[in-house]
DOLORO-677446 format. One line per field, with one value per residue: residue number from 1; residue in three letters; y, x, z of N, C-alpha, C in turn. Coordinates in nm, 2 decimals. Layout:
REM DOLORO-677446
n = NUM	...
res = ala	...
nyy = Y	...
nxx = X	...
nzz = Z	...
cayy = Y	...
caxx = X	...
cazz = Z	...
cyy = Y	...
cxx = X	...
czz = Z	...
REM end
This chain:
REM DOLORO-677446
n = 1	2	3	4	5	6	7	8	9	10	11	12	13	14	15	16	17	18	19	20	21	22	23	24	25	26	27	28	29	30	31	32	33	34	35	36	37	38	39	40	41	42	43	44	45	46	47	48	49	50	51	52	53	54	55	56	57	58	59	60	61	62	63	64	65	66	67	68	69	70	71	72	73	74	75	76	77	78	79	80	81	82	83	84	85	86	87	88	89	90	91	92	93	94	95	96	97	98	99	100	101	102	103	104	105	106	107	108	109	110	111	112	113	114	115	116	117	118	119	120	121	122	123	124	125	126	127	128	129	130	131	132	133	134	135	136	137	138	139	140	141	142	143	144	145	146	147	148	149	150	151	152	153	154	155	156	157	158	159	160	161	162
res = met	ala	asn	glu	pro	trp	leu	glu	asp	asp	glu	gln	lys	ala	trp	arg	ser	tyr	leu	leu	met	trp	lys	leu	leu	glu	thr	his	val	ala	arg	his	leu	gln	arg	glu	phe	gly	leu	ser	ala	ser	asp	phe	glu	ile	leu	val	asn	leu	ser	glu	ala	pro	thr	gly	arg	met	arg	ala	phe	glu	leu	gly	gln	ala	thr	gln	trp	glu	lys	ser	arg	met	ser	his	his	leu	thr	arg	met	glu	lys	arg	gly	leu	ile	ala	lys	val	ala	cys	asp	ala	arg	tyr	pro	glu	ile	ala	ile	thr	asp	gln	gly	leu	asp	ala	ile	arg	ala	cys	ala	pro	ala	his	ala	ala	leu	ile	arg	glu	leu	val	val	asp	thr	leu	gly	thr	asp	arg	leu	val	ala	leu	gly	glu	ala	ser	asp	asp	val	val	thr	ala	val	gly	lys	his	leu	glu	thr	thr	cys	pro	pro	ala	val	arg	gly	glu
nyy = -0.12	0.11	0.24	0.34	0.62	0.67	0.74	0.56	0.41	0.51	0.73	0.88	0.93	1.09	1.31	1.41	1.47	1.68	1.87	1.92	2.02	2.25	2.40	2.44	2.58	2.80	2.92	2.97	3.14	3.35	3.43	3.53	3.76	3.91	3.95	4.05	4.26	4.37	4.32	4.15	3.82	3.86	4.13	4.15	3.99	4.16	4.39	4.29	4.23	4.48	4.62	4.50	4.56	4.75	5.02	5.05	5.03	4.88	4.75	4.67	4.43	4.30	4.26	4.08	3.86	3.80	3.72	3.54	3.60	3.65	3.90	4.06	4.01	4.12	4.39	4.46	4.41	4.59	4.83	4.83	4.83	5.07	5.25	5.22	5.34	5.20	5.15	5.34	5.45	5.55	5.78	5.72	5.69	5.49	5.32	5.23	5.30	5.29	5.08	5.19	5.15	5.30	5.54	5.46	5.20	5.09	5.13	4.95	4.70	4.69	4.68	4.43	4.23	4.13	3.98	3.80	3.66	3.54	3.37	3.20	3.09	2.95	2.77	2.63	2.64	2.58	2.35	2.17	2.17	2.21	2.02	1.89	2.12	2.22	2.01	2.03	2.28	2.21	2.01	2.16	2.34	2.16	2.08	2.32	2.36	2.13	2.21	2.43	2.31	2.15	2.35	2.45	2.24	2.00	2.11	2.21	2.47	2.64	2.61	2.73	2.99	3.09
nxx = 0.08	0.22	0.29	0.06	-0.16	-0.34	-0.43	-0.33	-0.54	-0.49	-0.34	-0.52	-0.71	-0.55	-0.50	-0.76	-0.83	-0.65	-0.74	-1.00	-0.94	-0.79	-0.99	-1.19	-1.05	-0.96	-1.20	-1.32	-1.14	-1.15	-1.42	-1.41	-1.23	-1.39	-1.64	-1.57	-1.39	-1.44	-1.29	-1.20	-1.05	-0.88	-0.83	-0.69	-0.46	-0.33	-0.29	-0.13	0.11	0.18	0.21	0.43	0.63	0.93	0.90	0.63	0.51	0.45	0.50	0.24	0.28	0.47	0.31	0.14	0.31	0.37	0.12	0.03	-0.17	-0.37	-0.31	-0.55	-0.72	-0.58	-0.57	-0.85	-0.91	-0.74	-0.84	-1.09	-1.01	-0.88	-1.09	-1.21	-1.03	-0.82	-0.58	-0.35	-0.28	0.02	0.20	0.52	0.86	0.86	0.67	0.42	0.21	0.30	0.17	0.05	0.01	-0.24	-0.30	-0.55	-0.56	-0.34	-0.43	-0.64	-0.51	-0.36	-0.56	-0.68	-0.48	-0.37	-0.59	-0.63	-0.38	-0.41	-0.62	-0.51	-0.31	-0.47	-0.62	-0.43	-0.14	-0.14	-0.29	-0.14	0.11	0.46	0.65	0.50	0.41	0.66	0.72	0.51	0.57	0.81	0.73	0.56	0.74	0.88	0.68	0.63	0.88	0.87	0.65	0.77	0.98	0.83	0.70	0.91	0.99	0.82	0.56	0.29	0.31	0.08	-0.04	0.14	0.10	0.21
nzz = 0.00	0.03	-0.21	-0.30	-0.33	-0.12	0.22	0.52	0.77	1.03	0.96	0.81	1.02	1.19	1.03	0.97	1.23	1.29	1.10	1.19	1.45	1.37	1.22	1.42	1.62	1.47	1.40	1.65	1.78	1.60	1.63	1.89	1.86	1.68	1.82	2.07	2.02	1.77	1.55	1.26	1.19	0.98	0.99	1.23	1.17	0.97	1.13	1.33	1.18	1.08	1.33	1.43	1.25	1.21	1.15	1.16	0.92	0.60	0.27	0.04	-0.10	0.07	0.29	0.17	0.12	0.39	0.48	0.30	0.12	-0.18	-0.43	-0.50	-0.29	-0.08	-0.15	-0.15	0.11	0.25	0.17	0.29	0.56	0.57	0.53	0.78	0.94	1.05	0.92	0.70	0.38	0.27	0.08	-0.08	-0.19	-0.37	-0.63	-0.54	-0.26	0.09	0.35	0.65	1.00	1.18	1.46	1.56	1.47	1.61	1.87	1.86	1.82	2.05	2.24	2.20	2.19	2.44	2.54	2.33	2.33	2.58	2.54	2.34	2.50	2.69	2.53	2.37	2.44	2.73	2.71	2.56	2.68	2.75	2.62	2.42	2.28	2.18	2.02	1.84	1.72	1.60	1.42	1.26	1.14	0.99	0.80	0.68	0.55	0.38	0.21	0.09	-0.05	-0.22	-0.37	-0.51	-0.67	-0.76	-0.78	-0.98	-1.22	-1.25	-1.00	-0.84	-0.91	-1.14
cayy = 0.00	0.23	0.31	0.40	0.76	0.68	0.74	0.45	0.45	0.60	0.86	0.95	0.97	1.20	1.42	1.46	1.53	1.80	1.96	1.96	2.11	2.38	2.47	2.48	2.68	2.93	2.98	3.01	3.26	3.46	3.48	3.62	3.88	3.99	3.99	4.13	4.37	4.43	4.29	4.01	3.76	3.92	4.26	4.12	3.95	4.27	4.48	4.23	4.24	4.62	4.67	4.44	4.62	4.85	5.16	5.05	5.04	4.77	4.75	4.57	4.30	4.24	4.20	3.96	3.75	3.76	3.66	3.44	3.64	3.69	4.05	4.12	4.00	4.22	4.52	4.48	4.42	4.71	4.94	4.83	4.87	5.22	5.32	5.21	5.41	5.11	5.17	5.45	5.43	5.66	5.79	5.70	5.71	5.38	5.33	5.21	5.36	5.20	5.07	5.22	5.13	5.43	5.54	5.38	5.06	5.06	5.11	4.82	4.58	4.69	4.64	4.29	4.14	4.05	3.88	3.70	3.58	3.46	3.26	3.10	3.02	2.86	2.66	2.56	2.63	2.51	2.22	2.08	2.16	2.25	1.92	1.87	2.24	2.22	1.91	2.09	2.38	2.14	1.95	2.27	2.39	2.05	2.08	2.44	2.32	2.04	2.29	2.51	2.22	2.11	2.47	2.47	2.12	1.92	2.18	2.26	2.62	2.70	2.62	2.83	3.12	3.13
caxx = 0.00	0.30	0.29	-0.08	-0.17	-0.43	-0.37	-0.36	-0.65	-0.44	-0.29	-0.64	-0.76	-0.47	-0.52	-0.89	-0.83	-0.58	-0.83	-1.11	-0.88	-0.76	-1.11	-1.26	-0.96	-0.96	-1.34	-1.35	-1.06	-1.20	-1.54	-1.37	-1.18	-1.50	-1.74	-1.51	-1.31	-1.49	-1.19	-1.19	-0.92	-0.79	-0.79	-0.59	-0.34	-0.27	-0.25	-0.01	0.22	0.22	0.26	0.56	0.72	1.00	0.84	0.48	0.47	0.50	0.45	0.13	0.34	0.53	0.20	0.09	0.40	0.35	-0.01	0.00	-0.29	-0.36	-0.31	-0.68	-0.78	-0.51	-0.62	-0.98	-0.92	-0.68	-0.94	-1.19	-0.95	-0.85	-1.22	-1.24	-0.93	-0.72	-0.45	-0.35	-0.19	0.11	0.29	0.66	0.94	0.83	0.55	0.30	0.22	0.32	0.06	0.09	-0.09	-0.28	-0.32	-0.67	-0.51	-0.25	-0.52	-0.72	-0.43	-0.32	-0.67	-0.72	-0.37	-0.36	-0.70	-0.60	-0.27	-0.46	-0.70	-0.42	-0.25	-0.57	-0.66	-0.32	-0.02	-0.17	-0.35	-0.04	0.23	0.59	0.71	0.41	0.41	0.78	0.71	0.42	0.65	0.91	0.65	0.51	0.85	0.91	0.58	0.66	0.99	0.82	0.57	0.86	1.05	0.73	0.68	1.03	1.02	0.71	0.43	0.26	0.32	-0.05	-0.07	0.24	0.06	0.28
cazz = 0.00	0.04	-0.34	-0.32	-0.28	-0.01	0.36	0.61	0.86	1.14	0.90	0.78	1.15	1.24	0.93	1.00	1.37	1.27	1.02	1.28	1.55	1.31	1.19	1.54	1.68	1.39	1.41	1.79	1.80	1.51	1.70	2.01	1.80	1.62	1.92	2.18	1.98	1.64	1.45	1.19	1.20	0.88	1.04	1.33	1.10	0.91	1.24	1.40	1.10	1.08	1.46	1.46	1.16	1.29	1.12	1.16	0.78	0.51	0.14	0.03	-0.14	0.19	0.37	0.10	0.15	0.53	0.51	0.19	0.05	-0.32	-0.44	-0.50	-0.15	0.00	-0.19	-0.10	0.26	0.30	0.14	0.40	0.68	0.56	0.55	0.92	1.01	1.11	0.84	0.61	0.27	0.28	-0.03	-0.06	-0.31	-0.46	-0.72	-0.46	-0.12	0.20	0.44	0.78	1.10	1.24	1.60	1.59	1.45	1.73	1.99	1.84	1.85	2.19	2.32	2.19	2.19	2.56	2.55	2.23	2.38	2.69	2.48	2.28	2.61	2.75	2.44	2.30	2.52	2.85	2.68	2.51	2.77	2.69	2.53	2.30	2.21	2.11	1.91	1.74	1.65	1.51	1.31	1.17	1.07	0.89	0.70	0.60	0.47	0.27	0.12	0.02	-0.14	-0.32	-0.46	-0.59	-0.75	-0.83	-0.78	-1.11	-1.23	-1.23	-0.86	-0.79	-0.95	-1.26
cyy = 0.13	0.31	0.37	0.54	0.77	0.68	0.61	0.50	0.54	0.73	0.95	1.01	1.10	1.33	1.49	1.53	1.67	1.91	2.01	2.05	2.24	2.46	2.52	2.59	2.81	3.00	3.04	3.14	3.38	3.52	3.57	3.75	3.97	4.04	4.07	4.26	4.43	4.41	4.16	3.95	3.82	4.05	4.24	4.08	4.07	4.36	4.42	4.25	4.39	4.67	4.61	4.49	4.73	4.99	5.16	5.05	4.92	4.80	4.65	4.43	4.23	4.18	4.08	3.84	3.70	3.68	3.55	3.47	3.67	3.85	4.12	4.12	4.10	4.36	4.55	4.50	4.55	4.83	4.94	4.87	5.02	5.30	5.32	5.28	5.33	5.12	5.29	5.41	5.56	5.67	5.78	5.71	5.60	5.40	5.32	5.26	5.25	5.19	5.09	5.20	5.27	5.42	5.45	5.23	5.01	5.04	4.98	4.70	4.57	4.64	4.49	4.19	4.06	3.94	3.77	3.61	3.49	3.35	3.16	3.02	2.91	2.74	2.58	2.54	2.54	2.37	2.12	2.07	2.19	2.15	1.90	2.00	2.26	2.13	1.96	2.19	2.32	2.08	2.05	2.32	2.28	2.06	2.21	2.42	2.23	2.11	2.37	2.43	2.18	2.23	2.48	2.35	2.07	1.99	2.23	2.42	2.69	2.71	2.72	2.97	3.18	3.13
cxx = 0.09	0.31	0.16	-0.08	-0.26	-0.36	-0.42	-0.47	-0.60	-0.39	-0.42	-0.71	-0.69	-0.49	-0.65	-0.90	-0.76	-0.67	-0.94	-1.05	-0.85	-0.89	-1.18	-1.18	-0.97	-1.09	-1.36	-1.27	-1.11	-1.33	-1.51	-1.32	-1.30	-1.60	-1.69	-1.45	-1.35	-1.39	-1.21	-1.06	-0.82	-0.74	-0.67	-0.46	-0.26	-0.21	-0.13	0.11	0.27	0.27	0.39	0.67	0.80	0.95	0.69	0.42	0.53	0.44	0.34	0.18	0.40	0.42	0.14	0.18	0.38	0.22	-0.05	-0.13	-0.27	-0.37	-0.45	-0.74	-0.71	-0.56	-0.75	-0.99	-0.85	-0.77	-1.04	-1.13	-0.92	-0.98	-1.26	-1.14	-0.83	-0.58	-0.47	-0.25	-0.11	0.20	0.44	0.73	0.91	0.70	0.42	0.31	0.25	0.19	0.11	-0.03	-0.11	-0.28	-0.44	-0.64	-0.43	-0.34	-0.60	-0.64	-0.38	-0.43	-0.70	-0.60	-0.35	-0.47	-0.68	-0.49	-0.32	-0.54	-0.62	-0.35	-0.34	-0.59	-0.55	-0.20	-0.04	-0.22	-0.24	0.08	0.35	0.64	0.63	0.41	0.54	0.78	0.62	0.49	0.75	0.84	0.60	0.62	0.89	0.81	0.60	0.77	0.95	0.74	0.67	0.93	0.95	0.71	0.79	1.06	0.91	0.58	0.41	0.26	0.19	-0.08	0.02	0.20	0.14	0.20
czz = 0.00	-0.09	-0.37	-0.27	-0.15	0.13	0.43	0.70	0.97	1.08	0.87	0.91	1.20	1.16	0.96	1.14	1.36	1.20	1.11	1.39	1.49	1.28	1.32	1.61	1.60	1.40	1.55	1.82	1.72	1.58	1.81	1.96	1.75	1.73	2.03	2.14	1.84	1.53	1.39	1.21	1.10	0.92	1.14	1.27	1.04	1.02	1.31	1.31	1.10	1.22	1.49	1.36	1.23	1.27	1.13	1.02	0.70	0.37	0.13	-0.01	-0.03	0.28	0.30	0.12	0.29	0.56	0.41	0.12	-0.09	-0.32	-0.43	-0.36	-0.06	-0.03	-0.14	0.05	0.31	0.27	0.25	0.53	0.68	0.58	0.70	1.00	1.08	1.05	0.75	0.50	0.26	0.15	0.01	-0.19	-0.41	-0.53	-0.64	-0.32	-0.02	0.28	0.58	0.88	1.16	1.39	1.64	1.57	1.57	1.85	1.98	1.87	1.99	2.28	2.32	2.20	2.32	2.58	2.45	2.28	2.50	2.64	2.41	2.39	2.66	2.66	2.38	2.39	2.65	2.82	2.64	2.61	2.68	2.58	2.40	2.22	2.12	1.99	1.80	1.65	1.55	1.39	1.21	1.09	0.96	0.77	0.61	0.51	0.35	0.17	0.03	-0.09	-0.26	-0.42	-0.56	-0.69	-0.83	-0.84	-0.92	-1.11	-1.21	-1.08	-0.79	-0.82	-1.07	-1.39
REM end
Protein backbone atom coordinates (compact mmCIF):
# COMPACT_ATOMS: atom_id res chain seq x y z
CA MET A 1 0.00 0.00 0.00
CA ALA A 2 3.03 2.29 0.38
CA ASN A 3 2.94 3.05 -3.36
CA GLU A 4 -0.76 3.96 -3.24
CA PRO A 5 -1.73 7.61 -2.76
CA TRP A 6 -4.32 6.78 -0.08
CA LEU A 7 -3.74 7.37 3.58
CA GLU A 8 -3.64 4.50 6.05
CA ASP A 9 -6.49 4.50 8.59
CA ASP A 10 -4.36 5.97 11.38
CA GLU A 11 -2.94 8.60 8.99
CA GLN A 12 -6.44 9.54 7.84
CA LYS A 13 -7.63 9.75 11.45
CA ALA A 14 -4.71 12.00 12.42
CA TRP A 15 -5.18 14.22 9.35
CA ARG A 16 -8.90 14.64 9.97
CA SER A 17 -8.29 15.31 13.66
CA TYR A 18 -5.80 18.03 12.71
CA LEU A 19 -8.29 19.59 10.24
CA LEU A 20 -11.08 19.58 12.82
CA MET A 21 -8.78 21.06 15.48
CA TRP A 22 -7.60 23.81 13.13
CA LYS A 23 -11.10 24.72 11.91
CA LEU A 24 -12.56 24.79 15.43
CA LEU A 25 -9.63 26.79 16.80
CA GLU A 26 -9.60 29.26 13.90
CA THR A 27 -13.37 29.81 14.07
CA HIS A 28 -13.46 30.11 17.85
CA VAL A 29 -10.57 32.58 18.03
CA ALA A 30 -12.05 34.62 15.15
CA ARG A 31 -15.39 34.84 16.96
CA HIS A 32 -13.67 36.18 20.06
CA LEU A 33 -11.85 38.83 18.03
CA GLN A 34 -15.03 39.87 16.23
CA ARG A 35 -17.42 39.86 19.16
CA GLU A 36 -15.12 41.25 21.83
CA PHE A 37 -13.12 43.74 19.77
CA GLY A 38 -14.89 44.27 16.43
CA LEU A 39 -11.92 42.93 14.46
CA SER A 40 -11.94 40.14 11.93
CA ALA A 41 -9.18 37.56 12.00
CA SER A 42 -7.93 39.18 8.78
CA ASP A 43 -7.87 42.63 10.42
CA PHE A 44 -5.92 41.16 13.32
CA GLU A 45 -3.40 39.49 11.00
CA ILE A 46 -2.70 42.74 9.14
CA LEU A 47 -2.49 44.79 12.35
CA VAL A 48 -0.10 42.29 13.96
CA ASN A 49 2.23 42.44 10.96
CA LEU A 50 2.17 46.24 10.83
CA SER A 51 2.56 46.65 14.59
CA GLU A 52 5.60 44.37 14.55
CA ALA A 53 7.24 46.18 11.62
CA PRO A 54 10.03 48.49 12.86
CA THR A 55 8.44 51.55 11.22
CA GLY A 56 4.80 50.46 11.57
CA ARG A 57 4.71 50.38 7.78
CA MET A 58 4.98 47.74 5.10
CA ARG A 59 4.46 47.54 1.38
CA ALA A 60 1.29 45.72 0.30
CA PHE A 61 3.36 43.01 -1.42
CA GLU A 62 5.26 42.43 1.85
CA LEU A 63 1.96 42.04 3.69
CA GLY A 64 0.90 39.63 0.95
CA GLN A 65 4.02 37.54 1.52
CA ALA A 66 3.54 37.59 5.29
CA THR A 67 -0.13 36.58 5.07
CA GLN A 68 0.02 34.39 1.95
CA TRP A 69 -2.92 36.35 0.51
CA GLU A 70 -3.62 36.95 -3.16
CA LYS A 71 -3.07 40.49 -4.41
CA SER A 72 -6.78 41.20 -4.98
CA ARG A 73 -7.77 39.97 -1.52
CA MET A 74 -5.09 42.16 0.04
CA SER A 75 -6.16 45.21 -1.95
CA HIS A 76 -9.84 44.84 -1.05
CA HIS A 77 -9.15 44.19 2.60
CA LEU A 78 -6.76 47.12 2.95
CA THR A 79 -9.38 49.40 1.40
CA ARG A 80 -11.94 48.25 3.99
CA MET A 81 -9.45 48.71 6.83
CA GLU A 82 -8.52 52.17 5.57
CA LYS A 83 -12.20 53.21 5.54
CA ARG A 84 -12.43 52.10 9.18
CA GLY A 85 -9.33 54.13 10.10
CA LEU A 86 -7.18 51.14 11.11
CA ILE A 87 -4.53 51.68 8.44
CA ALA A 88 -3.50 54.46 6.06
CA LYS A 89 -1.90 54.34 2.66
CA VAL A 90 1.14 56.63 2.75
CA ALA A 91 2.91 57.94 -0.34
CA CYS A 92 6.59 57.05 -0.56
CA ASP A 93 9.43 57.05 -3.08
CA ALA A 94 8.26 53.76 -4.58
CA ARG A 95 5.52 53.32 -7.16
CA TYR A 96 2.95 52.07 -4.63
CA PRO A 97 2.19 53.56 -1.22
CA GLU A 98 3.23 52.00 2.04
CA ILE A 99 0.59 50.66 4.37
CA ALA A 100 0.87 52.24 7.82
CA ILE A 101 -0.87 51.33 11.03
CA THR A 102 -2.79 54.32 12.39
CA ASP A 103 -3.20 55.36 16.02
CA GLN A 104 -6.67 53.80 15.87
CA GLY A 105 -5.15 50.58 14.51
CA LEU A 106 -2.52 50.57 17.28
CA ASP A 107 -5.22 51.14 19.89
CA ALA A 108 -7.21 48.22 18.44
CA ILE A 109 -4.29 45.79 18.46
CA ARG A 110 -3.19 46.88 21.94
CA ALA A 111 -6.73 46.38 23.23
CA CYS A 112 -7.19 42.87 21.86
CA ALA A 113 -3.66 41.39 21.91
CA PRO A 114 -3.60 40.53 25.64
CA ALA A 115 -6.98 38.77 25.48
CA HIS A 116 -5.98 37.01 22.27
CA ALA A 117 -2.72 35.79 23.82
CA ALA A 118 -4.58 34.61 26.93
CA LEU A 119 -7.05 32.65 24.79
CA ILE A 120 -4.22 31.00 22.80
CA ARG A 121 -2.47 30.17 26.08
CA GLU A 122 -5.66 28.60 27.48
CA LEU A 123 -6.62 26.64 24.36
CA VAL A 124 -3.21 25.62 22.99
CA VAL A 125 -0.21 26.29 25.22
CA ASP A 126 -1.67 25.06 28.50
CA THR A 127 -3.48 22.18 26.80
CA LEU A 128 -0.37 20.84 25.07
CA GLY A 129 2.29 21.63 27.65
CA THR A 130 5.89 22.47 26.88
CA ASP A 131 7.09 19.22 25.31
CA ARG A 132 4.13 18.74 22.97
CA LEU A 133 4.14 22.45 22.07
CA VAL A 134 7.83 22.25 21.10
CA ALA A 135 7.08 19.08 19.09
CA LEU A 136 4.18 20.87 17.37
CA GLY A 137 6.47 23.77 16.48
CA GLU A 138 9.11 21.43 15.08
CA ALA A 139 6.52 19.45 13.11
CA SER A 140 5.07 22.69 11.75
CA ASP A 141 8.52 23.86 10.65
CA ASP A 142 9.06 20.52 8.88
CA VAL A 143 5.76 20.85 6.99
CA VAL A 144 6.57 24.45 6.01
CA THR A 145 9.92 23.24 4.65
CA ALA A 146 8.21 20.41 2.74
CA VAL A 147 5.74 22.85 1.17
CA GLY A 148 8.62 25.12 0.15
CA LYS A 149 10.45 22.22 -1.42
CA HIS A 150 7.29 21.14 -3.24
CA LEU A 151 6.77 24.66 -4.59
CA GLU A 152 10.33 24.68 -5.93
CA THR A 153 10.25 21.21 -7.48
CA THR A 154 7.11 19.22 -8.31
CA CYS A 155 4.32 21.78 -7.82
CA PRO A 156 2.57 22.63 -11.12
CA PRO A 157 3.23 26.21 -12.32
CA ALA A 158 -0.49 27.05 -12.29
CA VAL A 159 -0.69 26.15 -8.59
CA ARG A 160 2.40 28.27 -7.88
CA GLY A 161 0.65 31.23 -9.51
CA GLU A 162 2.85 31.34 -12.58
